[in-house]
ChimeraX commands (.cxc) that place a marker at each C-alpha (Angstrom):
marker #1 position 111.23,28.91,109.26 radius 0.5
marker #1 position 112.81,25.15,109.09 radius 0.5
marker #1 position 114.66,25.73,112.18 radius 0.5
marker #1 position 111.28,26.53,114.27 radius 0.5
marker #1 position 108.42,24.55,115.16 radius 0.5
marker #1 position 105.20,26.32,116.36 radius 0.5
marker #1 position 102.57,24.00,118.42 radius 0.5
marker #1 position 99.15,25.01,119.60 radius 0.5
marker #1 position 97.19,23.24,122.81 radius 0.5
marker #1 position 93.73,23.13,124.34 radius 0.5
marker #1 position 94.77,25.09,126.83 radius 0.5
marker #1 position 95.20,28.31,124.54 radius 0.5
marker #1 position 98.83,28.18,124.49 radius 0.5
marker #1 position 101.42,29.02,121.84 radius 0.5
marker #1 position 104.53,27.12,121.82 radius 0.5
marker #1 position 108.01,28.08,119.69 radius 0.5
marker #1 position 111.14,25.77,119.84 radius 0.5
marker #1 position 114.26,26.62,117.88 radius 0.5
marker #1 position 115.26,23.10,116.58 radius 0.5
marker #1 position 118.65,23.89,116.62 radius 0.5
marker #1 position 119.42,23.78,120.29 radius 0.5
marker #1 position 115.79,23.03,121.84 radius 0.5
marker #1 position 115.45,26.60,123.18 radius 0.5
marker #1 position 111.63,28.07,123.67 radius 0.5
marker #1 position 111.15,31.29,122.10 radius 0.5
marker #1 position 107.71,31.91,123.01 radius 0.5
marker #1 position 105.60,30.08,125.79 radius 0.5
marker #1 position 102.37,31.97,126.48 radius 0.5
marker #1 position 98.59,31.60,126.96 radius 0.5
marker #1 position 97.52,33.63,123.84 radius 0.5
marker #1 position 93.91,32.61,123.55 radius 0.5
marker #1 position 90.84,32.38,125.83 radius 0.5
marker #1 position 90.06,28.82,124.77 radius 0.5
marker #1 position 91.44,26.03,122.36 radius 0.5
marker #1 position 94.15,27.28,119.99 radius 0.5
marker #1 position 93.02,25.27,117.13 radius 0.5
marker #1 position 95.54,25.81,114.26 radius 0.5
marker #1 position 98.81,28.02,113.81 radius 0.5
marker #1 position 101.14,29.10,111.03 radius 0.5
marker #1 position 104.41,30.65,110.02 radius 0.5
marker #1 position 104.14,33.55,107.42 radius 0.5
marker #1 position 106.60,32.79,104.64 radius 0.5
marker #1 position 109.84,34.51,104.13 radius 0.5
marker #1 position 108.83,36.22,107.53 radius 0.5
marker #1 position 111.55,35.73,110.76 radius 0.5
marker #1 position 109.68,34.26,113.55 radius 0.5
marker #1 position 105.99,36.18,112.11 radius 0.5
marker #1 position 102.79,33.70,112.46 radius 0.5
marker #1 position 99.22,33.70,113.22 radius 0.5
marker #1 position 97.12,31.63,115.49 radius 0.5
marker #1 position 93.59,30.97,115.41 radius 0.5
marker #1 position 91.18,29.28,118.04 radius 0.5
marker #1 position 87.48,28.38,119.75 radius 0.5
marker #1 position 87.64,32.07,121.53 radius 0.5
marker #1 position 86.83,32.90,117.59 radius 0.5
marker #1 position 90.05,35.13,117.37 radius 0.5
marker #1 position 92.68,35.41,114.84 radius 0.5
marker #1 position 96.14,36.82,116.04 radius 0.5
marker #1 position 99.29,37.98,114.41 radius 0.5
marker #1 position 102.50,37.78,116.33 radius 0.5
marker #1 position 106.25,39.21,115.74 radius 0.5
marker #1 position 108.26,36.84,118.16 radius 0.5
marker #1 position 111.38,38.65,117.49 radius 0.5
marker #1 position 109.98,41.60,118.64 radius 0.5
marker #1 position 107.65,40.59,121.25 radius 0.5
marker #1 position 105.57,37.75,122.46 radius 0.5
marker #1 position 102.53,39.74,122.87 radius 0.5
marker #1 position 100.25,39.50,119.63 radius 0.5
marker #1 position 100.37,42.71,117.52 radius 0.5
marker #1 position 97.05,42.09,116.31 radius 0.5
marker #1 position 93.90,40.40,117.30 radius 0.5
marker #1 position 90.79,40.22,115.15 radius 0.5
marker #1 position 87.69,38.89,116.95 radius 0.5
marker #1 position 85.88,37.20,113.89 radius 0.5
marker #1 position 82.62,36.96,115.75 radius 0.5
marker #1 position 82.57,40.90,115.39 radius 0.5
marker #1 position 83.01,40.95,111.40 radius 0.5
marker #1 position 80.71,37.83,110.96 radius 0.5
marker #1 position 77.49,38.53,108.63 radius 0.5
marker #1 position 75.55,36.37,110.81 radius 0.5
marker #1 position 75.84,38.71,114.06 radius 0.5
marker #1 position 73.03,40.76,112.45 radius 0.5
marker #1 position 70.47,37.85,112.26 radius 0.5
marker #1 position 71.78,36.49,115.82 radius 0.5
marker #1 position 72.86,33.32,114.27 radius 0.5
marker #1 position 76.38,33.33,115.97 radius 0.5
marker #1 position 75.01,32.98,119.51 radius 0.5
marker #1 position 73.93,28.94,118.53 radius 0.5
marker #1 position 76.92,28.73,115.47 radius 0.5
marker #1 position 79.83,31.16,116.23 radius 0.5
marker #1 position 82.71,31.17,114.12 radius 0.5
marker #1 position 85.42,29.60,115.66 radius 0.5
marker #1 position 88.18,28.97,113.58 radius 0.5
marker #1 position 88.84,25.33,112.68 radius 0.5
marker #1 position 91.59,25.89,110.42 radius 0.5
marker #1 position 93.58,28.58,108.69 radius 0.5
marker #1 position 96.37,28.72,106.04 radius 0.5
marker #1 position 98.79,31.27,104.46 radius 0.5
marker #1 position 99.90,31.61,100.78 radius 0.5
marker #1 position 103.38,30.87,99.91 radius 0.5
marker #1 position 104.02,34.17,97.80 radius 0.5
marker #1 position 101.65,36.66,99.16 radius 0.5
marker #1 position 100.18,38.16,102.30 radius 0.5
marker #1 position 96.91,36.25,102.28 radius 0.5
marker #1 position 95.21,34.47,105.19 radius 0.5
marker #1 position 92.31,32.23,104.99 radius 0.5
marker #1 position 90.20,31.08,107.92 radius 0.5
marker #1 position 87.76,28.36,107.94 radius 0.5
marker #1 position 84.95,28.85,110.74 radius 0.5
marker #1 position 82.35,26.98,112.37 radius 0.5
marker #1 position 79.74,29.28,111.17 radius 0.5
marker #1 position 80.21,27.90,107.35 radius 0.5
marker #1 position 82.41,30.79,106.11 radius 0.5
marker #1 position 85.84,31.38,105.08 radius 0.5
marker #1 position 87.60,35.16,105.88 radius 0.5
marker #1 position 90.33,36.40,104.19 radius 0.5
marker #1 position 92.69,38.56,105.34 radius 0.5
marker #1 position 96.05,40.46,103.83 radius 0.5
marker #1 position 98.75,41.14,106.31 radius 0.5
marker #1 position 100.06,44.66,106.28 radius 0.5
marker #1 position 103.75,44.47,107.33 radius 0.5
marker #1 position 104.59,48.15,107.29 radius 0.5
marker #1 position 102.01,48.60,110.10 radius 0.5
marker #1 position 102.11,45.20,111.22 radius 0.5
marker #1 position 98.03,44.63,111.24 radius 0.5
marker #1 position 95.31,42.45,109.73 radius 0.5
marker #1 position 92.83,43.71,107.03 radius 0.5
marker #1 position 89.52,41.73,106.54 radius 0.5
marker #1 position 89.52,41.56,102.96 radius 0.5
marker #1 position 86.61,39.30,102.24 radius 0.5
marker #1 position 84.05,36.82,103.65 radius 0.5
marker #1 position 83.43,33.85,101.33 radius 0.5
marker #1 position 80.06,31.78,101.40 radius 0.5
marker #1 position 79.16,28.69,100.03 radius 0.5
marker #1 position 79.22,26.03,102.80 radius 0.5
marker #1 position 76.06,25.15,104.16 radius 0.5
marker #1 position 77.91,23.56,107.33 radius 0.5
marker #1 position 80.66,23.91,109.25 radius 0.5
marker #1 position 84.09,25.16,107.36 radius 0.5
marker #1 position 86.69,22.71,108.64 radius 0.5
marker #1 position 89.38,23.21,105.96 radius 0.5
marker #1 position 91.19,26.09,103.98 radius 0.5
marker #1 position 93.99,25.29,101.86 radius 0.5
marker #1 position 96.03,27.55,99.58 radius 0.5
marker #1 position 96.83,25.45,96.67 radius 0.5
marker #1 position 100.45,25.03,95.98 radius 0.5
marker #1 position 99.87,24.89,92.26 radius 0.5
marker #1 position 102.74,26.98,90.31 radius 0.5
marker #1 position 101.18,30.79,89.70 radius 0.5
marker #1 position 97.73,30.44,91.05 radius 0.5
marker #1 position 95.77,32.27,93.35 radius 0.5
marker #1 position 93.51,29.27,94.16 radius 0.5
marker #1 position 91.90,28.59,97.61 radius 0.5
marker #1 position 90.25,25.09,98.78 radius 0.5
marker #1 position 87.99,24.87,101.15 radius 0.5
marker #1 position 86.15,21.67,102.53 radius 0.5
marker #1 position 84.00,21.04,105.84 radius 0.5
marker #1 position 81.01,19.16,107.17 radius 0.5
marker #1 position 78.80,19.41,104.21 radius 0.5
marker #1 position 80.84,17.23,102.21 radius 0.5
marker #1 position 81.63,19.85,99.94 radius 0.5
marker #1 position 84.98,20.67,98.35 radius 0.5
marker #1 position 85.20,24.39,96.78 radius 0.5
marker #1 position 87.88,25.76,95.09 radius 0.5
marker #1 position 88.12,29.53,94.89 radius 0.5
marker #1 position 89.78,31.80,91.98 radius 0.5
marker #1 position 91.20,34.89,94.42 radius 0.5
marker #1 position 91.81,37.79,92.26 radius 0.5
marker #1 position 95.34,39.53,92.94 radius 0.5
marker #1 position 94.72,42.61,91.02 radius 0.5
marker #1 position 91.88,44.38,92.80 radius 0.5
marker #1 position 92.34,48.07,94.05 radius 0.5
marker #1 position 92.91,48.45,97.72 radius 0.5
marker #1 position 89.74,51.05,97.74 radius 0.5
marker #1 position 87.23,48.90,96.12 radius 0.5
marker #1 position 85.60,45.78,97.90 radius 0.5
marker #1 position 86.93,42.41,96.13 radius 0.5
marker #1 position 84.36,40.52,93.82 radius 0.5
marker #1 position 85.76,37.04,93.49 radius 0.5
marker #1 position 84.31,34.55,90.57 radius 0.5
marker #1 position 81.96,31.91,91.65 radius 0.5
marker #1 position 83.94,28.83,93.35 radius 0.5
marker #1 position 84.06,25.63,91.69 radius 0.5
marker #1 position 82.03,23.19,93.64 radius 0.5
marker #1 position 82.31,19.43,94.03 radius 0.5
marker #1 position 80.37,17.35,96.18 radius 0.5
marker #1 position 82.50,14.65,97.74 radius 0.5
marker #1 position 79.55,13.25,99.75 radius 0.5
marker #1 position 81.03,13.41,103.53 radius 0.5
marker #1 position 83.11,15.27,105.83 radius 0.5
marker #1 position 86.22,16.13,104.82 radius 0.5
marker #1 position 88.73,16.26,107.50 radius 0.5
marker #1 position 92.28,17.60,105.24 radius 0.5
marker #1 position 92.73,19.16,101.96 radius 0.5
marker #1 position 96.06,19.22,100.35 radius 0.5
marker #1 position 98.18,19.93,97.08 radius 0.5
marker #1 position 101.33,19.42,95.20 radius 0.5
marker #1 position 103.50,21.45,92.78 radius 0.5
marker #1 position 103.73,18.32,90.79 radius 0.5
marker #1 position 100.39,17.65,90.61 radius 0.5
marker #1 position 98.87,20.80,89.07 radius 0.5
marker #1 position 95.05,21.43,88.95 radius 0.5
marker #1 position 94.91,18.37,91.65 radius 0.5
marker #1 position 93.26,18.47,95.38 radius 0.5
marker #1 position 93.85,15.17,97.45 radius 0.5
marker #1 position 91.53,14.88,100.37 radius 0.5
marker #1 position 90.67,12.61,103.48 radius 0.5
marker #1 position 87.58,12.04,104.76 radius 0.5
marker #1 position 85.85,9.93,107.40 radius 0.5
marker #1 position 86.75,6.54,105.52 radius 0.5
marker #1 position 90.45,4.91,105.46 radius 0.5
marker #1 position 90.49,6.19,101.70 radius 0.5
marker #1 position 92.15,9.14,100.53 radius 0.5
marker #1 position 90.57,10.70,97.32 radius 0.5
marker #1 position 92.45,12.47,94.53 radius 0.5
marker #1 position 90.62,15.12,92.15 radius 0.5
marker #1 position 92.30,15.60,89.03 radius 0.5
marker #1 position 91.66,18.79,86.70 radius 0.5
marker #1 position 89.17,20.49,89.47 radius 0.5
marker #1 position 89.08,24.03,87.83 radius 0.5
marker #1 position 87.43,22.17,84.59 radius 0.5
marker #1 position 84.80,20.47,86.45 radius 0.5
marker #1 position 83.30,23.70,86.75 radius 0.5
marker link #1:1,2 radius 0.2
marker link #1:2,3 radius 0.2
marker link #1:3,4 radius 0.2
marker link #1:4,5 radius 0.2
marker link #1:5,6 radius 0.2
marker link #1:6,7 radius 0.2
marker link #1:7,8 radius 0.2
marker link #1:8,9 radius 0.2
marker link #1:9,10 radius 0.2
marker link #1:10,11 radius 0.2
marker link #1:11,12 radius 0.2
marker link #1:12,13 radius 0.2
marker link #1:13,14 radius 0.2
marker link #1:14,15 radius 0.2
marker link #1:15,16 radius 0.2
marker link #1:16,17 radius 0.2
marker link #1:17,18 radius 0.2
marker link #1:18,19 radius 0.2
marker link #1:19,20 radius 0.2
marker link #1:20,21 radius 0.2
marker link #1:21,22 radius 0.2
marker link #1:22,23 radius 0.2
marker link #1:23,24 radius 0.2
marker link #1:24,25 radius 0.2
marker link #1:25,26 radius 0.2
marker link #1:26,27 radius 0.2
marker link #1:27,28 radius 0.2
marker link #1:28,29 radius 0.2
marker link #1:29,30 radius 0.2
marker link #1:30,31 radius 0.2
marker link #1:31,32 radius 0.2
marker link #1:32,33 radius 0.2
marker link #1:33,34 radius 0.2
marker link #1:34,35 radius 0.2
marker link #1:35,36 radius 0.2
marker link #1:36,37 radius 0.2
marker link #1:37,38 radius 0.2
marker link #1:38,39 radius 0.2
marker link #1:39,40 radius 0.2
marker link #1:40,41 radius 0.2
marker link #1:41,42 radius 0.2
marker link #1:42,43 radius 0.2
marker link #1:43,44 radius 0.2
marker link #1:44,45 radius 0.2
marker link #1:45,46 radius 0.2
marker link #1:46,47 radius 0.2
marker link #1:47,48 radius 0.2
marker link #1:48,49 radius 0.2
marker link #1:49,50 radius 0.2
marker link #1:50,51 radius 0.2
marker link #1:51,52 radius 0.2
marker link #1:52,53 radius 0.2
marker link #1:53,54 radius 0.2
marker link #1:54,55 radius 0.2
marker link #1:55,56 radius 0.2
marker link #1:56,57 radius 0.2
marker link #1:57,58 radius 0.2
marker link #1:58,59 radius 0.2
marker link #1:59,60 radius 0.2
marker link #1:60,61 radius 0.2
marker link #1:61,62 radius 0.2
marker link #1:62,63 radius 0.2
marker link #1:63,64 radius 0.2
marker link #1:64,65 radius 0.2
marker link #1:65,66 radius 0.2
marker link #1:66,67 radius 0.2
marker link #1:67,68 radius 0.2
marker link #1:68,69 radius 0.2
marker link #1:69,70 radius 0.2
marker link #1:70,71 radius 0.2
marker link #1:71,72 radius 0.2
marker link #1:72,73 radius 0.2
marker link #1:73,74 radius 0.2
marker link #1:74,75 radius 0.2
marker link #1:75,76 radius 0.2
marker link #1:76,77 radius 0.2
marker link #1:77,78 radius 0.2
marker link #1:78,79 radius 0.2
marker link #1:79,80 radius 0.2
marker link #1:80,81 radius 0.2
marker link #1:81,82 radius 0.2
marker link #1:82,83 radius 0.2
marker link #1:83,84 radius 0.2
marker link #1:84,85 radius 0.2
marker link #1:85,86 radius 0.2
marker link #1:86,87 radius 0.2
marker link #1:87,88 radius 0.2
marker link #1:88,89 radius 0.2
marker link #1:89,90 radius 0.2
marker link #1:90,91 radius 0.2
marker link #1:91,92 radius 0.2
marker link #1:92,93 radius 0.2
marker link #1:93,94 radius 0.2
marker link #1:94,95 radius 0.2
marker link #1:95,96 radius 0.2
marker link #1:96,97 radius 0.2
marker link #1:97,98 radius 0.2
marker link #1:98,99 radius 0.2
marker link #1:99,100 radius 0.2
marker link #1:100,101 radius 0.2
marker link #1:101,102 radius 0.2
marker link #1:102,103 radius 0.2
marker link #1:103,104 radius 0.2
marker link #1:104,105 radius 0.2
marker link #1:105,106 radius 0.2
marker link #1:106,107 radius 0.2
marker link #1:107,108 radius 0.2
marker link #1:108,109 radius 0.2
marker link #1:109,110 radius 0.2
marker link #1:110,111 radius 0.2
marker link #1:111,112 radius 0.2
marker link #1:112,113 radius 0.2
marker link #1:113,114 radius 0.2
marker link #1:114,115 radius 0.2
marker link #1:115,116 radius 0.2
marker link #1:116,117 radius 0.2
marker link #1:117,118 radius 0.2
marker link #1:118,119 radius 0.2
marker link #1:119,120 radius 0.2
marker link #1:120,121 radius 0.2
marker link #1:121,122 radius 0.2
marker link #1:122,123 radius 0.2
marker link #1:123,124 radius 0.2
marker link #1:124,125 radius 0.2
marker link #1:125,126 radius 0.2
marker link #1:126,127 radius 0.2
marker link #1:127,128 radius 0.2
marker link #1:128,129 radius 0.2
marker link #1:129,130 radius 0.2
marker link #1:130,131 radius 0.2
marker link #1:131,132 radius 0.2
marker link #1:132,133 radius 0.2
marker link #1:133,134 radius 0.2
marker link #1:134,135 radius 0.2
marker link #1:135,136 radius 0.2
marker link #1:136,137 radius 0.2
marker link #1:137,138 radius 0.2
marker link #1:138,139 radius 0.2
marker link #1:139,140 radius 0.2
marker link #1:140,141 radius 0.2
marker link #1:141,142 radius 0.2
marker link #1:142,143 radius 0.2
marker link #1:143,144 radius 0.2
marker link #1:144,145 radius 0.2
marker link #1:145,146 radius 0.2
marker link #1:146,147 radius 0.2
marker link #1:147,148 radius 0.2
marker link #1:148,149 radius 0.2
marker link #1:149,150 radius 0.2
marker link #1:150,151 radius 0.2
marker link #1:151,152 radius 0.2
marker link #1:152,153 radius 0.2
marker link #1:153,154 radius 0.2
marker link #1:154,155 radius 0.2
marker link #1:155,156 radius 0.2
marker link #1:156,157 radius 0.2
marker link #1:157,158 radius 0.2
marker link #1:158,159 radius 0.2
marker link #1:159,160 radius 0.2
marker link #1:160,161 radius 0.2
marker link #1:161,162 radius 0.2
marker link #1:162,163 radius 0.2
marker link #1:163,164 radius 0.2
marker link #1:164,165 radius 0.2
marker link #1:165,166 radius 0.2
marker link #1:166,167 radius 0.2
marker link #1:167,168 radius 0.2
marker link #1:168,169 radius 0.2
marker link #1:169,170 radius 0.2
marker link #1:170,171 radius 0.2
marker link #1:171,172 radius 0.2
marker link #1:172,173 radius 0.2
marker link #1:173,174 radius 0.2
marker link #1:174,175 radius 0.2
marker link #1:175,176 radius 0.2
marker link #1:176,177 radius 0.2
marker link #1:177,178 radius 0.2
marker link #1:178,179 radius 0.2
marker link #1:179,180 radius 0.2
marker link #1:180,181 radius 0.2
marker link #1:181,182 radius 0.2
marker link #1:182,183 radius 0.2
marker link #1:183,184 radius 0.2
marker link #1:184,185 radius 0.2
marker link #1:185,186 radius 0.2
marker link #1:186,187 radius 0.2
marker link #1:187,188 radius 0.2
marker link #1:188,189 radius 0.2
marker link #1:189,190 radius 0.2
marker link #1:190,191 radius 0.2
marker link #1:191,192 radius 0.2
marker link #1:192,193 radius 0.2
marker link #1:193,194 radius 0.2
marker link #1:194,195 radius 0.2
marker link #1:195,196 radius 0.2
marker link #1:196,197 radius 0.2
marker link #1:197,198 radius 0.2
marker link #1:198,199 radius 0.2
marker link #1:199,200 radius 0.2
marker link #1:200,201 radius 0.2
marker link #1:201,202 radius 0.2
marker link #1:202,203 radius 0.2
marker link #1:203,204 radius 0.2
marker link #1:204,205 radius 0.2
marker link #1:205,206 radius 0.2
marker link #1:206,207 radius 0.2
marker link #1:207,208 radius 0.2
marker link #1:208,209 radius 0.2
marker link #1:209,210 radius 0.2
marker link #1:210,211 radius 0.2
marker link #1:211,212 radius 0.2
marker link #1:212,213 radius 0.2
marker link #1:213,214 radius 0.2
marker link #1:214,215 radius 0.2
marker link #1:215,216 radius 0.2
marker link #1:216,217 radius 0.2
marker link #1:217,218 radius 0.2
marker link #1:218,219 radius 0.2
marker link #1:219,220 radius 0.2
marker link #1:220,221 radius 0.2
marker link #1:221,222 radius 0.2
marker link #1:222,223 radius 0.2
view
C-alpha cells in the first residue's frame, strides 16, 4: 500500500489518495462523528478499517465499493452495556492497529477496554474474538509489536499503564480465546503513543505528556 495514503478527519470523512497521480480514490463521510483512526490491512489491495467517536469500526474494500462491507458497533458488544456504564463512558475508538502478518485488529477505546477482531477475507466480515480488560482509565493506544515471530500487543492509556499482551494464535475457532495475563508496566503518567521496532526486539518506546521519550527494554521479562 506504499502508493496510497488514507486520512480521516473530525467530520467523519475517510479519504484515500493515489500518490502516483494524486487521484482521489475515495472521499466519503463514513462515520457519524469524528473519525479518529484508520489503517490499511497488510497485503490486501485497498482494504482498510477505520474507527471513530461514533463507537463504530468500519471495514472497506475500496477496490469493490466505497461503502463499508461490515460495520461493528462497539457499544453493542461492550461488557459495560449490562451495567449501563457506557452511558457515561462510551466506547469511543481512540486508536486501532492491525498485525503485519496476520488478520487481527485491536481497538483501544474510551471504556478502558481493548477489542480484538479478526478479518474473514472469504466472507469479508469482521469477527469479534476478545475484549481485553486491564486499564483503569481510557485506553488510547493499541500497537501490535514489530518484534519478529511474536503475537504481542502493547496497549496504553490515561491510567499511565503500559500493558503487553501475548495473543495466542493456536486457539480453535469454536472456543473462547483465553489470553495469558498481561505484563504491566507502571509508567506513571498518560501515554500518548506506543511504538516498537524489528531491530530492538522485546523493547517498547513511548511518548507521554512530557518532552521525553522513554524506551523500555526486556519488557516481557518485567512480569
